[in-house]
N, C-alpha and C positions, 0 to 999 in steps of 0.2 A: 690606860694603867698599864704599862708593859710589863711591870713584874709579875702581872697575873695572866700573860698570855697563854700559858699552859698550866695554869692551876686554876682551880676550882676557888672561889671566894663567896662571901654572903655579904648581902645588904641587910642591916638589921632594921626591921620596922617592929611598930607596935603591934600591929596585927598580924603578925607572921614574917619569919625571914625569908628572903629569897636567895636562893642558891643559884650563882652563876657559874655554868661550866665552860671548860675552854673550847674552842672551836674543833679541836680534834676529836672530840665525842660526838659531834654530830652525825655521823654516818651511823655509829652505834645507837644513839637514841632515836633515830629515824626508824629503826627496826622493831622499836618495843611497841606492842599492841596498845591501841587506845584504851582497853580496859585496865592496863595498869599505869600508863602515864599518858593523858589527854590534854594536849596544849590548849585545846579549844575549850574544855572546861576551865581549866586553869585560867585563862583569860576573862572568861565569862565571871568566874569568881573575883577576880581582881577588879573588874569594871562594876563589880556590884549589880550584876545583870539582873536579879529580880527586882531591884529597886529602881534601876535607871532605864528599864524596859531594853537593855542590850542582850538579855538571855536569847533573842532570837538568833544569835550567832550560834547556838545550838542545834539549830533547826537547819541552816543553810550554810554554804560556803561562799555565799555572795561577796560578802565583806573581802575574804582572802582574794577572789578576783579582781574585785575593784581596785585593791591596794596593788596587786601584782601587775595589772594590766593599765590602770590609769596613773595611780599616784607614783610609783616607782620610776617608771620610764621617764616621768616629767619632773623627777627631783632637782635636775640642773635647771631647768626654767624656774622651779619655785623657790630654790635658796637664796638667789638675790633679794625677792621679795622677803622673805623671812628675816635676813641679815638686815635690810631696811627696816622693817617693823619692830626687831628687836632692839635697833639703836635709836629708834624714836621712842619705845616704850621705855627704855632705860633712861632716856633724858626726862621724860615725862614722869616717871613713877620713882626714880630713886632720888632722894633728897640730895640737895646741894650740900656740900661738905661745909661744915661748922668752922669757926674761926681758927679752932685747933687743927683742923684738917681731917676731923672725924665727925660722922653722923651716926646717931642710934637709929636703927630700924628694927621693924618687925618683919622679920624674913618670911615666915610662912605667908602671909598675905600679899606681899610684895611678889613673891613666886607665882603664887596663883594668879595674880593680876597680869604677870608677864606671860605665864603659859597660855591664859585665856586669849590675851590680846595676839599672841603668835598664832595659836591654833586657829583663832577667827580669821586672821589674814590669809593663812593656807585653805580654810575650808568655805569661807563665805564672803571674803575678799574686803577690800578697803571701806565700803559702806557701813559694815558693822564691826570691823576689827577696834575701831574708836570709840563705838557707841556705848555709853557707859550702861544704858538699859540693857542692851544685848550681852554685855561683859557680865553685870549682875546676875542675868538669868544662867549665862553659862557656869559661873562660878558655883552659884547656889543650887543648880538643878538636881545633884543627888540629895542634899539637905532636904530640899522641898518634896522630894518623892518618898522619902521614907515615911512608912505609914506611923501614925500616933507618935 
């Protein structure tokens, strides 16, 4: 979104809006103490840590090191595999167009399935990324973990 490269903007969500700040604020934001603004606590909140078990990110920075040392340097190698999976998933998941060129879809479940499948390709490979049982578990994990 080029019009927002130097402006703040919001994503409106039902559980609270997300404020996106321009890159020019990174240096200033990095000097704010964690007692005022803690990115890790915000991430834990967004990932529903106490329900998903991802609250461990408050105890350790291991996940940061894994992303920085393993995932980020290998994104160039991973990207073609993700492109391949997205293409296959779109072909498998999106309906073929109707006679009039249009098809009705329920977007949220479609995007959940696409995201689960692409994430699975990145993290667990081709043996699971198209396995419906694995995808159902991945998609429903948070709902299944919630108490009562």
